[in-house]
N, C-alpha and C positions, 0 to 999 in steps of 0.2 A: 464108330469114334475107337472101341478097345482095341480095336486090331490095329490101329495106327499107331497109339500109345505104346503096345507093347513093341515092337519092330526099334522104337526109338533106340539108342545106344549112348548112353548120359547126356553128356550138354551137344549131341551132334544134330542138327537140324533138318528137321527131314523136309523143309520147303529152302529153295532161295529165291528171293525176287529179288533181280535183279534191276534197276535206275540208272541208266546216264543222266547227265545234265550238265548245260552250259548256258548260262547268261539267262537264266529263269529266276531271276530271285522273285518275280510276279507269282510264281505258279508253283514254286518247290515246296514248300509250307504245305499246301494242301495236298498236295502228291503224298508226300508223306508221310502226313496223317493218315490218309485213305488208305493206308496200308497196316498202320499201326491199330489202326480200329480195328483190323481181322479179329475174329469172335474165333479161336480153334484151340484143338485137344493136343496140340504138338510144338515142338521147337520148329523156329524160323529164324531165318538170317537176312536180312534187306542190305545188299553190296550195294552201294553209294560210288556212284564214280562223279565226281566235280572235274570236268575239262579244263583247269584255272579260267572258272569263269571269269570276268573283268567285274561283276556285279557284287553285292554283298549276299547271293547264296552261302555262301562257305561261314557266315556268320549264323544265318538262321539254322543252316543244317548242322550248327555245333548246340546252339540252344536247343534244337528237336530233343539231340541224343541223351543232351543232358536232364530233360526231363520226360524224356520215353518210361511211361507206368507201363506196357504190357509187359509181362515177366516171359510171355513166350517168344518176344520177339527182341531179337537182337540188332543192333544195329553196325554193319562192317564199313568203315568212310572211307575214300580212298582219293588224297587230293592232290590234282596232279599240279606240279611247281610250274610245268610250262604243259601249252594247249598240244595233245597229241594228233587230235583229230577224233572226230566221231566212232570210227568202226576199231581204229585202234584202245580208243575207251571202252570201247562195248566188248573188243574183245579181252582186253585186262581184267575187270570183273566176272567176267564170264568163267573164263578161268580160275577164278576165284573160289567158285560157287559151289561147295560141298554139300546140299542138300540133293537127297534122292529124288526130289521135283524141281523145276524151275519156271517161275512166275516172271513177267515185265508190268515194269509202269516205269514210263520215261516221266522227266521229269518236268514237263507241262501238261500232262496225263494227270487222272485221278481213277479211284477205283470206288464205286457205289455200294455193292452188294457185299457187308461186313462177312457172308459167311460162305464167300462163293469161294475160299480157299478150302476151308473145310468140303465142303461139296465136292469139288473138284478132286482133289485128294480120296477122299473116303471112295468116289467113281474108281479112280485108277487102279487104287488097291484092292478093288471088287474086282476089275474086269482086266484082267492081263491083256485079253487081245485088242486093246486099244493105247495107244501111245502117247496123243494129247487129244488134249479136252480145251473148247473154248466156247464163246457166249458171246449173247448180243451187249450190244453198245452203243450210246449215243453220240452224235457231234455236237459240240456246242461249238456255234460260230460268234467269234468275239466279236467281231465288227455291228453285229446284231442283237447278239445277247439273246440269241435263240437256241432253242434245244431239238435235235430232231433224232428219231430213232432210224437205225441202221436196216437195212431191208435187202434181202438177198432174192436171188432170181430163183431159187429152187425151194422145196421143200426140207427144211431145217432137220425135221425129226428122221429122217431117211436116213439108211445106214450110208454112212461117208466115209470116203477111203483116199489117197494120195491123190490119185487120178481127178477128182471131185478137186481138188485144188490149184491142180495143177491148168486145169481148166478156165477155171479165173479166180485169182484168190480172195477167199472169206475171212471175215472174221477180223478181229484187229489186233495186235501185238498185246494191247493190254488188258485182253482175255485169254490168254494164252495159258495154259499150263500142261509141262509134259514132262515124260521121263529124261531125268539125266545120264543119257546110258550111251554117248556118243561124244564125237570130240570135234573141234571145227576143222574144217579143211584150208589148205594156205590162202587159197583163193576166195576166200570171205571176207577177206581184209578190202577188196578192189570192187567189191561188191556192195551200191547205196541201198540194195534190197534185204539188209540184212538179218530183217525178222521172215520175209519169205524164203530166205535161205535155211535159215534156223527153222522153221515149221517144216517144211520138206526133208532136212535130216532127222527131223522128231517126229514126224509121222511114221516113215519107211514103208513097210507094207502090212501095217496094222491098220486100224481102225479109229475113225475120229470122231470125237460125241461133241455137240452143236449145243448146247443147253439153250433152252428157250427164255431167259431170263437175263435182264441188263447189270453186264458185269462193271461196268467202267464207262467213264465219257471223256472220248477223243476231242482236244482241245486242238479247233483250226483258228488261225492267228498268221499274221503277216510273219513272223518270224520262225513258223514252223518248218521243218526241211522240207515238207511237200510244197510250201510257197518259197522256199527261198533258192530251190534248184534249179539254174537254166534248163528247159525245156529239151534242149537237143542235147546237154547232159544227161537229162533224164531218161531219155530214149538212147541211147549206147549204153549206160547203165543197163538198164531191162534187158537190153540185146544180151548185154554179157553175164548176166545172170540166168535168163535162158538157157543159154549155150551150156553155161555150166550146170545146169540142172540135166539138163540133155546128155551131159557126160556121164553124170552121178548116178543116172537112171539107167545106162546102157541106153539109152534112146527107146525105151519102151513106150514113151509119152510125147515120142516127137510130133503125133499127128495135131496135137493137142498144141507142143509148143510151137509149131507152123501159126497155131490159129492164134496162139496169143502174140506172134513177133508181127502179125497183120493189125490187130487189136491197139500194137505199143503205135504202130504207123501213124493208124487211126487219131490214135490220141494226140500222139505230137501236131499233126494236124490242125488238130481242134485246139492245142494249146497257140497254137501261132496266127489263126486266123482272126482278122481283123474284121470281117462281115459278120454281124451277126445271124444273118439269114442262113449264112453257109455253116455256120458253129452248130446252128440249131438242127439243122440237118444232118451236117454229122456225127450231133450226140446222138439223135435218133436211131442212126444205121449204127452206132458204136451199140447202143443197147441193142438190139436186132444180133448182131453178131454175139454179141454177150452171152446172150441166149441160146444161140446154136452150139455153140460150143457147150455149156455146160448141160444143154438137154438131150442133142441130138450126137456132135462128134463123140461124145465121153460114153459113149455106147458100144463104141467101137474100139474101142481100149480097156483091155484086161487089166 
């Protein structure tokens, strides 16, 4: 903790937490308060981008800003007068981040561990061969009011690199903390999987730390982005993302990317299938294919 405090320059935040929101008045208070509950020894900024929400989100956010008692966390609030869209909103607040490190918490998710930022920062400060840290998370299914722990198909304690993530994306946006040492490419505005793109850019050729602790809750509900996007559009967006990542990495991971494209087609078939037996068979095949990419194909990539 002492090393972290020494590198501060006046009121410059060490960490920027980015939060985009639109029409999430049911959830935004819990999201913001979960960030403000962080116990940290350094300065942090919470940058909120409200994309002209048509509900009461604006007043809720203003109230929380007025009553913020965490002296280590300042809130920077951007209220768009017109709706500009998810990715432009994200890019806008991303470019405002002043921190040495960046973390995310979307307006309908929330953090659980009040020490997570401190642990992640301390780790990156002491381990320069790592660029990004993640942690475990829970799914919260609003329709059934049930929590479920995320499961990975690999040992999270092993040394992880970018190739492991490209084999199949793991962790969740709400657990990321990474070094703010790169610029977003122009093509990211056209990518639906903005979080996956940022992960690839952040990881670079360094190692990835996966904490075996639950850091956050990913809320699954009808209004969440994953439920709103048309299956065909989602398939096309993923293909665009994979092509861009292939170009960005100079095709070093094309064996894995071709495998991801096959999985993408399979998930599309699952999403449009009306036959429950066929859907379950395809799901089983997808799990096997995913395991094959993670444990077999990845060994053939440097």
